[in-house]
Structures are given as C-alpha cells and as structure tokens.
MARRO-351342 format. One record per residue (C-alpha): x negated, y, z negated. Coordinates in Angstrom, 1 decimal, always signed. Layout:
! residues N
     c1     c2     c3
      X      Y      Z
...
***
This chain:
! residues 597
     c1     c2     c3
   +0.0   +0.0   +0.0
   -1.3   +3.4   +0.9
   -1.2   +6.0   -1.9
   -1.9   +9.6   -1.1
   -3.0  +12.6   -3.3
   +0.4  +13.5   -4.5
   +1.7  +12.8   -8.0
   +2.8   +9.2   -8.2
   +5.9   +8.6  -10.2
   +8.3   +5.7  -10.0
  +11.8   +6.7   -9.0
  +14.6   +4.2   -9.5
  +17.5   +3.8   -7.1
  +20.0   +4.9   -9.7
  +18.1   +8.1  -10.4
  +17.9   +8.9   -6.7
  +21.6   +8.3   -6.1
  +22.6  +10.3   -9.1
  +20.2  +13.1   -8.2
  +21.6  +13.3   -4.7
  +25.2  +13.7   -6.1
  +24.2  +16.4   -8.5
  +22.0  +18.3   -6.0
  +24.4  +18.3   -3.1
  +26.5  +21.2   -4.4
  +25.9  +24.5   -2.6
  +25.4  +28.0   -3.9
  +28.8  +29.4   -4.6
  +30.1  +32.9   -4.1
  +27.0  +34.2   -2.4
  +27.6  +37.7   -1.1
  +24.2  +38.6   +0.4
  +22.6  +36.6   +3.3
  +19.0  +37.2   +4.2
  +17.6  +35.7   +7.4
  +14.3  +36.4   +9.1
  +11.6  +35.2  +11.4
   +7.8  +34.8  +10.7
   +5.5  +35.3  +13.7
   +1.8  +36.0  +14.2
   +0.1  +38.9  +15.9
   +1.0  +37.6  +19.3
   +4.7  +37.1  +18.5
   +4.3  +33.3  +18.4
   +6.4  +31.7  +15.7
   +4.7  +30.4  +12.6
   +6.4  +27.1  +11.7
   +5.9  +25.6   +8.2
   +5.2  +29.0   +6.5
   +6.2  +29.0   +2.8
   +8.6  +31.9   +2.1
   +9.4  +32.8   -1.5
  +11.8  +35.6   -2.7
  +11.6  +36.9   -6.3
  +15.0  +37.7   -7.8
  +14.8  +39.0  -11.4
  +13.0  +36.3  -13.3
  +13.8  +33.6  -10.7
  +12.1  +32.7   -7.4
  +13.7  +31.1   -4.4
  +11.8  +29.1   -1.8
  +12.2  +28.2   +1.9
  +10.0  +26.9   +4.7
  +10.2  +28.3   +8.2
  +11.6  +26.2  +11.0
  +10.0  +25.6  +14.4
  +11.1  +29.1  +15.6
   +9.7  +30.7  +12.5
  +13.2  +31.3  +11.0
  +14.3  +31.1   +7.4
  +17.5  +31.7   +5.5
  +18.5  +32.8   +1.9
  +21.8  +33.5   +0.2
  +22.0  +35.7   -3.0
  +24.8  +36.7   -5.3
  +24.3  +40.5   -5.3
  +22.7  +43.3   -3.3
  +19.2  +44.4   -4.5
  +15.6  +45.0   -3.5
  +13.8  +41.6   -3.3
  +10.0  +40.8   -3.2
   +9.1  +38.5   -0.4
   +5.9  +36.4   -0.3
   +4.8  +34.4   +2.8
   +2.0  +31.9   +2.8
   +0.4  +29.6   +5.4
   -3.0  +27.9   +5.8
   -5.2  +30.0   +8.1
   -3.3  +33.2   +7.5
   -3.5  +36.1   +5.1
   -0.8  +36.0   +2.4
   +1.9  +38.6   +3.1
   +3.6  +40.4   +0.1
   +6.3  +42.9   +1.0
   +9.5  +44.3   -0.5
  +12.7  +44.4   +1.4
  +14.9  +47.5   +1.6
  +18.0  +47.4   -0.6
  +20.0  +44.5   +0.9
  +23.7  +45.1   +1.5
  +26.6  +42.8   +1.3
  +26.8  +40.4   +4.3
  +24.0  +39.6   +6.8
  +20.6  +41.2   +6.5
  +17.6  +40.4   +8.8
  +13.8  +40.9   +8.4
  +10.9  +40.4  +10.8
   +7.6  +39.4   +9.2
   +4.1  +39.3  +10.8
   +1.3  +37.1   +9.4
   -2.3  +37.9  +10.3
   -4.7  +35.1  +11.0
   -7.8  +34.9   +8.9
  -10.7  +36.4  +10.7
  -14.4  +37.0  +10.2
  -15.4  +38.5   +6.8
  -17.0  +41.5   +8.6
  -13.5  +42.7   +9.3
  -11.8  +41.9   +6.0
  -12.1  +39.8   +2.9
   -9.3  +37.5   +1.7
   -9.0  +37.8   -2.1
   -5.5  +36.3   -2.4
   -5.0  +32.9   -4.1
   -4.7  +30.0   -1.7
   -1.1  +28.9   -0.9
   +0.4  +26.1   -2.7
   +0.5  +22.7   -0.9
   +3.7  +21.8   -2.7
   +5.9  +22.8   +0.2
   +9.0  +20.7   +1.0
   +8.7  +21.2   +4.8
   +7.7  +17.5   +5.5
   +7.7  +14.2   +3.6
   +4.5  +13.0   +5.3
   +1.1  +13.1   +3.7
   -0.8  +15.9   +5.4
   -4.2  +17.5   +5.1
   -5.2  +20.7   +7.0
   -8.7  +21.9   +7.9
   -8.7  +25.5   +9.1
  -11.1  +27.1  +11.5
  -12.7  +29.1   +8.6
  -13.1  +25.9   +6.6
  -14.9  +24.3   +9.5
  -17.3  +27.2   +9.8
  -17.9  +27.7   +6.1
  -18.3  +24.1   +4.9
  -22.0  +23.0   +5.1
  -22.6  +19.8   +7.0
  -25.3  +18.5   +9.4
  -25.1  +19.0  +13.1
  -22.4  +21.7  +13.1
  -22.1  +21.7  +16.9
  -19.8  +18.7  +16.9
  -16.3  +19.1  +15.6
  -16.1  +15.4  +14.7
  -18.8  +15.9  +12.1
  -16.7  +18.6  +10.4
  -13.7  +16.3  +10.1
  -15.5  +14.3   +7.4
  -14.4  +17.1   +5.0
  -10.8  +15.7   +5.2
  -10.0  +13.1   +2.5
   -9.5   +9.7   +4.1
  -11.8  +10.3   +7.1
  -15.1   +8.4   +7.3
  -17.7   +8.8  +10.1
  -19.7   +5.8  +11.0
  -23.4   +5.8  +12.2
  -22.2   +6.1  +15.8
  -20.3   +9.3  +15.0
  -16.8   +7.7  +15.4
  -14.0   +8.6  +13.0
  -12.1   +6.1  +10.8
   -8.9   +7.3   +9.1
   -7.5   +5.5   +6.1
   -9.8   +2.5   +6.7
   -8.4   +1.9  +10.3
  -10.5   +1.3  +13.4
  -11.4   +4.0  +15.8
   -8.6   +3.0  +18.2
   -5.9   +3.1  +15.5
   -5.9   +6.9  +15.3
   -3.8   +9.1  +17.6
   -5.8  +12.2  +18.7
   -4.0  +15.3  +20.1
   -5.0  +18.7  +21.4
   -2.2  +21.2  +21.3
   +0.3  +18.4  +21.2
   -1.2  +16.4  +24.1
   -2.9  +13.0  +23.8
   -6.6  +13.6  +24.2
   -8.0  +10.1  +23.5
   -9.9   +8.2  +26.1
   -7.3   +6.6  +28.6
   -9.3   +3.3  +28.6
  -10.4   +2.8  +25.0
   -8.2   +5.1  +22.9
  -11.2   +6.6  +21.2
  -12.0  +10.3  +20.8
  -14.8  +10.9  +23.3
  -14.1  +14.6  +23.9
  -16.4  +17.2  +22.3
  -15.1  +20.5  +21.1
  -17.0  +23.6  +19.8
  -16.2  +24.3  +16.2
  -15.4  +27.9  +17.2
  -12.6  +26.6  +19.5
  -10.4  +25.3  +16.7
   -7.7  +27.0  +14.7
   -6.7  +24.0  +12.6
   -7.1  +20.3  +12.3
   -4.1  +18.6  +10.8
   -4.3  +15.0   +9.6
   -1.1  +13.1   +9.0
   -1.0   +9.6   +7.6
   +1.3   +7.2   +5.9
   +4.9   +7.8   +6.7
   +4.5   +9.8   +9.9
   +7.2  +11.8  +11.6
   +9.0  +10.1  +14.5
   +7.3  +12.2  +17.1
   +4.0  +10.3  +16.4
   +3.9   +6.6  +17.3
   +0.6   +5.5  +18.8
   -1.8   +5.4  +15.8
   -1.1   +3.1  +12.9
   -3.7   +4.7  +10.6
   -2.7   +8.3  +11.3
   -2.8  +11.3  +13.5
   -5.5  +13.9  +14.0
   -3.9  +16.9  +15.6
   -6.2  +19.7  +16.9
   -4.9  +23.2  +17.5
   -7.0  +25.5  +19.7
   -7.8  +29.0  +18.5
   -5.7  +31.7  +20.3
   -6.7  +35.2  +21.2
   -5.1  +38.5  +20.2
   -5.2  +42.2  +21.1
   -8.7  +42.7  +19.8
  -11.9  +41.7  +21.5
  -13.8  +39.2  +19.4
  -17.0  +37.2  +19.9
  -19.3  +34.9  +18.1
  -22.7  +33.5  +19.1
  -24.8  +31.0  +17.2
  -28.2  +29.3  +17.7
  -29.2  +31.1  +20.9
  -32.9  +31.2  +20.0
  -34.4  +27.8  +20.7
  -37.0  +26.2  +18.5
  -40.5  +25.3  +19.8
  -42.3  +22.1  +18.9
  -45.8  +20.9  +19.3
  -46.3  +17.2  +19.9
  -49.0  +16.7  +22.4
  -48.1  +20.1  +23.8
  -45.6  +22.9  +23.4
  -42.0  +22.3  +24.4
  -38.4  +23.4  +23.5
  -37.0  +21.0  +20.8
  -33.4  +20.3  +20.1
  -31.2  +23.3  +20.9
  -27.5  +23.8  +20.2
  -26.3  +27.3  +21.3
  -22.5  +27.9  +21.1
  -20.3  +31.0  +21.5
  -16.7  +32.1  +21.5
  -15.1  +35.1  +23.3
  -11.4  +36.1  +22.9
   -9.2  +39.0  +23.6
   -6.3  +40.4  +25.7
   -5.6  +39.6  +29.3
   -2.7  +42.1  +29.1
   -2.3  +43.8  +25.8
   +0.8  +42.8  +24.0
   +1.6  +40.2  +26.6
   -1.2  +37.7  +27.4
   -4.4  +36.6  +25.6
   -7.3  +34.2  +26.0
   -9.9  +32.4  +23.9
  -12.9  +30.7  +25.5
  -15.4  +28.6  +23.5
  -18.4  +26.7  +24.8
  -21.3  +24.8  +23.3
  -24.4  +23.2  +24.7
  -26.6  +20.6  +23.2
  -30.1  +20.0  +24.4
  -32.1  +17.0  +22.9
  -35.7  +16.3  +23.5
  -37.2  +13.1  +22.3
  -40.9  +12.2  +22.0
  -42.0   +8.6  +21.3
  -45.6   +8.7  +20.2
  -46.1   +4.9  +20.4
  -45.6   +4.9  +24.2
  -48.1   +6.1  +26.8
  -48.3   +9.9  +27.1
  -46.8  +10.0  +30.7
  -43.9   +7.7  +29.7
  -43.0   +8.8  +26.1
  -40.5  +11.6  +26.6
  -36.9  +12.0  +27.5
  -34.2  +14.7  +27.3
  -30.5  +15.1  +27.6
  -27.9  +17.8  +28.0
  -24.3  +18.1  +26.7
  -21.9  +20.9  +27.6
  -18.3  +21.6  +26.7
  -16.0  +24.5  +27.3
  -12.4  +25.0  +26.1
  -10.3  +27.9  +27.6
   -7.0  +28.5  +25.8
   -4.4  +31.0  +27.1
   -1.1  +32.4  +25.9
   +1.4  +34.3  +28.0
   +4.5  +35.9  +26.4
   +6.9  +35.8  +29.4
   +9.6  +37.3  +27.1
  +10.0  +37.8  +23.4
  +11.6  +34.3  +23.3
   +9.6  +32.5  +26.0
   +5.9  +31.7  +25.5
   +3.7  +29.8  +28.0
   +0.5  +28.1  +26.8
   -2.4  +26.7  +29.0
   -5.7  +25.0  +28.1
   -8.6  +23.7  +30.1
  -11.3  +21.5  +28.6
  -14.5  +20.5  +30.4
  -17.1  +18.0  +29.0
  -20.4  +17.1  +30.7
  -23.2  +14.8  +29.6
  -26.5  +14.0  +31.4
  -28.9  +11.7  +29.8
  -31.7  +10.3  +31.9
  -33.8   +7.4  +30.4
  -31.3   +7.0  +27.6
  -32.3   +4.5  +24.9
  -36.1   +5.2  +25.1
  -37.9   +4.0  +21.9
  -41.0   +2.4  +20.6
  -39.7   -1.1  +21.4
  -37.7   +0.1  +24.5
  -40.1   +1.4  +27.2
  -39.0   +3.5  +30.2
  -38.2   +0.6  +32.5
  -35.6   -0.7  +30.0
  -33.7   +2.5  +29.8
  -30.6   +3.6  +31.7
  -29.6   +6.9  +33.3
  -26.2   +8.0  +32.0
  -23.8  +10.6  +33.2
  -20.3  +11.4  +31.9
  -17.6  +14.0  +32.7
  -14.2  +14.9  +31.5
  -11.6  +17.4  +32.7
   -8.5  +18.0  +30.6
   -5.7  +20.5  +31.5
   -2.4  +21.1  +30.0
   +0.5  +23.6  +30.3
   +3.3  +24.0  +27.8
   +6.4  +26.2  +27.9
   +8.4  +27.1  +24.7
  +11.8  +28.7  +24.8
  +13.3  +30.0  +21.5
  +17.0  +30.4  +20.7
  +18.9  +31.5  +17.6
  +19.4  +29.5  +14.4
  +16.2  +27.5  +14.7
  +16.8  +26.1  +18.2
  +13.8  +25.5  +20.5
  +13.1  +23.7  +23.7
   +9.5  +22.8  +24.7
   +8.3  +21.1  +27.9
   +4.8  +20.4  +28.9
   +2.4  +18.4  +31.2
   -1.2  +17.4  +30.7
   -3.8  +15.7  +32.8
   -7.0  +14.0  +31.6
   -9.7  +12.8  +34.0
  -12.9  +11.0  +32.9
  -15.9   +9.7  +34.8
  -18.8   +7.6  +33.6
  -22.0   +6.4  +35.4
  -24.8   +4.1  +34.2
  -27.8   +3.5  +36.4
  -30.6   +1.1  +35.3
  -34.2   +1.6  +36.4
  -34.2   -1.7  +38.4
  -32.5   -5.0  +39.0
  -34.7   -7.4  +37.0
  -33.4   -9.4  +34.0
  -33.1   -7.6  +30.7
  -35.4   -9.5  +28.3
  -35.3   -9.5  +24.5
  -38.6  -10.5  +22.8
  -39.8  -10.4  +19.2
  -42.0   -7.5  +20.1
  -39.5   -5.4  +22.0
  -37.5   -5.3  +25.3
  -38.8   -5.9  +28.8
  -37.3   -5.8  +32.3
  -34.3   -3.6  +33.3
  -31.0   -2.8  +31.7
  -28.5   -5.4  +33.0
  -25.5   -3.2  +34.0
  -25.0   -0.8  +36.8
  -21.6   +0.8  +36.4
  -19.2   +3.4  +37.8
  -15.9   +4.1  +35.9
  -12.9   +6.4  +36.4
   -9.9   +6.7  +34.1
   -7.0   +9.1  +33.9
   -3.9  +10.0  +31.9
   -1.0  +12.1  +33.2
   +1.4  +13.0  +30.5
   +4.8  +14.7  +30.4
   +6.5  +15.6  +27.1
   +9.7  +17.4  +26.1
  +10.8  +18.3  +22.6
  +14.0  +19.9  +21.4
  +15.1  +21.4  +18.1
  +18.9  +21.7  +17.8
  +20.3  +24.7  +16.0
  +20.3  +24.3  +12.2
  +23.7  +23.5  +10.6
  +25.0  +22.9   +7.1
  +26.7  +19.8   +5.9
  +26.0  +18.7   +2.4
  +22.8  +20.8   +2.9
  +20.8  +22.1   +5.8
  +20.0  +20.0   +8.8
  +17.3  +20.4  +11.5
  +17.4  +17.8  +14.2
  +14.5  +17.2  +16.5
  +14.3  +14.9  +19.5
  +12.0  +14.4  +22.4
  +10.4  +12.1  +25.1
   +6.9  +11.3  +26.0
   +5.9   +9.8  +29.4
   +2.3   +8.7  +30.2
   +0.8   +7.3  +33.4
   -2.7   +5.7  +32.8
   -5.1   +4.4  +35.4
   -8.5   +2.8  +35.2
  -11.0   +1.7  +37.9
  -14.5   +0.4  +37.8
  -17.3   -0.9  +40.0
  -19.7   -2.8  +37.8
  -22.6   -5.0  +38.8
  -24.4   -7.0  +36.1
  -27.6   -9.0  +36.4
  -28.2  -10.8  +33.1
  -30.3  -11.0  +30.0
  -32.4  -13.5  +28.1
  -33.9  -14.0  +24.7
  -37.5  -15.3  +24.2
  -39.3  -17.0  +21.3
  -42.6  -15.8  +19.9
  -44.4  -18.2  +22.2
  -42.7  -16.7  +25.2
  -40.3  -19.6  +25.9
  -36.6  -18.9  +26.7
  -34.0  -19.4  +24.0
  -30.9  -18.3  +25.9
  -30.2  -16.8  +29.3
  -26.9  -15.2  +30.4
  -26.2  -14.3  +34.0
  -23.1  -12.7  +35.5
  -21.2  -13.7  +38.6
  -18.0  -12.6  +40.4
  -16.6   -9.3  +41.4
  -16.8   -6.4  +39.0
  -14.5   -4.1  +40.9
  -11.3   -3.7  +38.8
   -8.3   -1.4  +38.9
   -5.6   -1.4  +36.2
   -2.6   +0.9  +35.5
   +0.0   +1.3  +32.8
   +3.1   +3.4  +32.3
   +4.2   +4.3  +28.7
   +7.4   +5.9  +27.7
   +8.8   +6.9  +24.3
  +11.8   +8.7  +22.8
  +12.6   +9.7  +19.3
  +15.1  +11.6  +17.1
  +14.7  +12.9  +13.6
  +16.8  +14.7  +11.1
  +15.2  +16.9   +8.4
  +17.9  +17.1   +5.8
  +17.4  +19.8   +3.1
  +19.8  +18.5   +0.5
  +18.7  +21.2   -1.9
  +15.7  +23.6   -1.9
  +13.9  +21.0   -4.0
  +14.9  +17.9   -2.1
  +14.1  +17.0   +1.5
  +15.1  +13.8   +3.3
  +13.8  +12.8   +6.7
  +15.6  +10.1   +8.7
  +14.4   +9.2  +12.2
  +13.8   +6.5  +14.7
  +11.4   +6.1  +17.6
  +11.2   +3.6  +20.5
   +8.2   +2.8  +22.7
   +7.8   +0.8  +25.9
   +5.0   +0.1  +28.4
   +4.8   -1.9  +31.6
   +2.1   -4.3  +30.3
   +3.9   -5.5  +27.2
   +7.3   -4.9  +28.6
   +9.0   -4.8  +25.2
  +11.0   -2.0  +23.5
   +9.5   -1.4  +20.1
  +11.9   +0.3  +17.6
  +10.3   +2.3  +14.8
  +12.5   +3.5  +11.9
  +11.2   +6.4   +9.8
  +12.5   +7.2   +6.3
  +11.0   +9.7   +3.9
  +11.8  +11.9   +0.9
  +10.1  +14.8   -0.9
  +11.4  +16.1   -4.3
  +10.2  +18.9   -6.6
  +11.5  +18.3  -10.1
  +13.3  +21.2  -11.9
  +10.9  +23.6  -13.6
   +7.9  +21.9  -12.0
   +7.3  +24.0   -8.9
   +3.7  +22.7   -8.5
   +4.7  +19.0   -8.5
   +6.0  +17.1   -5.5
   +7.1  +13.4   -5.5
   +7.3  +11.9   -2.1
   +7.5   +8.6   -0.4
   +9.0   +6.7   +2.5
   +8.8   +3.8   +4.9
   +7.9   +3.6   +8.6
   +7.0   +1.0  +11.2
   +4.2   +2.0  +13.6
   +3.0   +0.4  +16.8
   -0.5   +0.9  +18.2
   -0.9   +1.9  +21.9
   -1.7   -0.8  +24.3
   -5.5   -0.8  +24.8
   -6.1   -0.9  +28.5
   -9.7   -2.2  +28.2
   -8.3   -5.6  +26.9
   -6.4   -6.1  +30.1
   -9.3   -5.4  +32.5
  -11.5   -8.2  +31.2
   -9.7  -11.1  +33.0
  -10.4   -9.5  +36.4
  -14.0   -8.6  +35.6
  -17.2  -10.6  +36.1
  -17.7  -13.9  +34.3
  -20.8  -15.0  +32.4
  -22.8  -18.2  +32.6
  -24.9  -18.9  +29.4
  -27.6  -21.6  +29.2
  -29.5  -22.6  +26.1
  -33.1  -24.0  +26.4
  -35.4  -26.1  +24.3
  -39.0  -24.9  +23.5
  -40.2  -27.3  +26.3
  -38.1  -25.5  +28.9
  -35.5  -28.2  +29.3
  -31.8  -27.3  +29.1
  -30.3  -27.9  +25.7
  -26.8  -26.8  +26.4
  -24.9  -25.3  +29.2
  -24.4  -23.5  +31.4
  -21.2  -22.5  +29.6
  -18.7  -20.2  +31.3
  -17.2  -17.3  +29.4
  -13.9  -16.0  +30.9
  -11.0  -14.0  +29.5
   -7.4  -14.9  +30.1
   -4.0  -13.8  +28.8
   -0.5  -14.8  +29.4
   +1.9  -12.1  +30.7
   +4.8  -13.6  +28.7
   +5.5  -13.1  +25.0
   +3.0  -10.3  +24.4
   +3.7   -8.0  +21.4
   +2.2   -4.7  +20.3
   +0.3   -4.5  +17.0
   +2.9   -3.7  +14.4
   +2.4   -2.1  +11.0
   +4.8   -1.4   +8.1
   +3.8   +1.5   +5.9
   +5.3   +1.9   +2.4
   +4.0   +5.0   +0.6
   +4.8   +6.7   -2.7
***
C-alpha cells in the first residue's frame, strides 16, 4: 500500500456516512454573493489557486476552477479581506470595496515569482492543505529548480531528485515510487513527451525553461492513465510584457592534460518578452553541453573523444480574445557523440559513433466560458531519430584485459507519436454541494521503424580460448505501428468547503492489445473542523500501463545463434537459437490497483 506525506488517520465507514449527512446542508439565508476570477499577468487563468476571505473572526476558503473562477456567499454586506496563494506566484492580499446585497464580482491578478534582482518574496509559503484535489501531489517551481543546489544543473532530470518519491539511477533515469522508468507518464504542457518506442523520458530541457514540475501519484485523476507509478507533468515558462533574460556558464574552462583544451562546458540561457504587448508573448530557452574526455592509459593520438548536446524550447502564448488563448511549443534535441564509450579497457576501434535528434511540436487552444466552463483542444507531434555506427565489421570481443574488435551493432531508428487531445469542463452547478465535471479524449498514433545490422560478439578466457560466441542472422528491418485511444469523465464534488469527493472513470484501448481497459477512480479529501492545516485523504484507482512498442518489435528482428566451447576449442553446447514470439490472442495490459490513505 502506498502511503503519502499527508496525515494518516483511519476513518470508518460509519463516520464517513454520518459526516456526509451532516455536511451536506448548505449555507442558509446568504444575502451577499462574491464571485471572481484569478489570472496571471497575461490574463491566463490560474487554476488551483487558494482563495481565503476573512470575515470578522472567521475565514472562508475556496479553490479556483480551471477558468480561475471562485464563489463565496455571505450573510451581510461588509468589507472583506481576500488572500490568494499559489505555488510559483507572489501572495496577493487585498481588501474588497464594501459588498452590496446580491451579486458582486472581483478580478484578481497574481504575479509570478521572478528574479530577486527585481523583487524579494518575504511572504509565508502557501499552505499545501488545499482541497482542490484528492490526489497526492508535489510541486517543484522554477525558482526551486534554480535555487536548490545539486550537481550538473544543466539537466532538468537531475533537479527532479528534490521531489519526494523520485530516485535517479546511475544512468540518469528517474524512478517514481519504486516503479520502473517505463511506468511513469511524462507530459509537457499536457502532451505526452515520453519516447514513442520505450516510454522513457529521453528529452532534455533547460532548467530555465520550466515554470513548474508537478508530480502526481497514488490515486490519480481520471485524465491520467498511462503510468502506474505516477505522472511527472512539466509546464513551460511563459513570457510577459517585460523583456527578461538569463545567461549561465558562458565562460568555458580550460584544462591541461598533455596540452591545453576546453574542458566540459554547459552554457545555457533564456530570453522572454512580448511579441505584441498585451496580446502575445514568447519564452525561449536553450542549453548546450560539451564534454571532452581524455583517457591517459591509451596512446596519445587515440586517447580523446568529445560530444555535443543541444536543446531548445520555444513557448508562445497568443490571447486571441479575453476568453480565448492559444499556446504553442517547439522543442529540439540534438546529440552528437563520436567514439562514444572510449575507456582504458575500451580502445577506439571498439567505440561507436552515436547521433540522436528529437523534434516535438504542440499547439493547444483554450476557450473559456462562464461559471467554470472550459473547452480545450490540442495536437502534438513527436519525431525521434537515432543512429549508431561502429568503427568496423569485426566481431566484438570481451577479454579479461578489455575489449577488442568492433561494436557489434550498426543501427538506424525512427519513431514518432501524433497526439490529439480534447478536454472539457462543464459549468459548475449545485446539488448537495458544488460539482465540477471534467471529461476528455486522447488519441495517439505511434510508429517505429528500424534498420539494424548486427555482427556478433564472443567471450574469451585468460588463455585466449573462446568461452561463448553469439552471431546474428535474419533481417533487422522492422516497422511497427500502434493506435491508442482513451476517454474519461470525472466529477469533483465539493460537498462542503472542508470535504471533497472525486468520482471518475477512464477507458483505454489500443490496436495491439485490442481490449477495452476500464479504470475506476475514487477519492476523498477532508479537513476536520478547527484543524485547517490538516488534510485526511484517500482513495482507490486502477491504472494500466501503456503498451511498450519495443516488446512487439522483437519477433520481427534478427535472431541470435549462441555456441559454447570447451577450452580445447570443441563445441560444448549449441548452437542455440534465441527468438521472441508472442500470441496475438489473449493479451492483457499490465494492471495495478492502488489503495491510498
């Protein structure tokens, strides 16, 4: 059972049922209604902001809906003190004019946290005990990412280790709540950014490009359904009406190892500002990583290698109207690494020249209506390319004193994902409390193609005799496609300001498994009376992992013949054939049931 950081208290069924009956009564005889909308400097709504209103010695709370809206009802006209809080924004404290009987409306603007050269945030951090969701969530803001000390700051994945529950292995991959790398769903501005073939996060992002990193685990909302261990959602940093720039590590270091040369160099920068003041903004972030490696154990003319990495994320926002906002993003990743793998026991002829590219583009349109209604449609396209070129075509040989020969694989890979999504928030309505219903669809088309030629490899004993030899045969040209579809609906039922219920369902289908997977989602969050800083939450959900396309390319790939030898050179066993097969009937997706409290 997964247990998060919240207060853990056992709640019996009788207590829950009796509490629901007592808390379902509404506020009677309210004469003053206060509604409003919370937006940022570019008029984009701020969902999930915590709004509190002080009335005499009491304080009332609400959380903004997807359009930034909130709603209060009071018994008498007066001046009220409003406080608005959200991670990554300055806290807003303001006093309303004297409210009159009937409907009153306010418009509140939150300013994003910026560099300390402009202003200093001295307000207390907002409370995390907000009843806007029943899921277990952790948020890492852009300022946190820049201020927390950690090694190799040019890679966003390294900064994610600051989030509880995330562990980074020695390869740099992320593991959330003990799950494997493929069991996490990675999104950028709502779009799936994981590798179309493996499901891993292979993309690199500059730390300056990020507004927030939100980690959701346990009982996840119904909109998420392709990562059993959790979701890592990255939000790109937007621009505003002021020109801003940052630049870091632009002066390279010089090293002296058998001569002067530029050592490891990781410059990065961000530039943001208006395209049209008050209407359109951009934010562009790039980073470069240059690595130089010297292996003193190798001959001088064969002991060095270098590699380049480059990434750039351009994020744009266009306010087509006060209620219609268009977002676009374009991410580029390049990696060039000649003689990759050079080492004291890996001379130049055993290395491989590697090249990789990624292009990711998305466009998303949001249309806002009254009373919390919103429609969002978007499309994204992800293209990846990988190339591995060995230094020759000889066998790859493992010996007790190092490697010999040439790397055994010459490969060319292409993969892609085309995604369409649509989300809708229905207008909020009251029935035994407030209801916010959200529904949506997600359609994905994945393709993968490869042209791989493998030679083989062998292992030698200390006397030079062969222990085992593996050779590859057959055609390494493979093409595989998959189509994924999903639909969901979820009701966030605010029974009382201190009690939230989330009831939802999700269904997933893909053309490889050809099975409809139904995922119920149930959750609650409750703040006990007079304990505003305490939240008790729990729930139940079923989650299915996405179909890993790489598993289904193996049957069409090359096959291996392995032979074992005695020290005399005679065959001990083999040759044995290694092939992969699967039956197209009766396949099931990996299924996980999550109970949390």
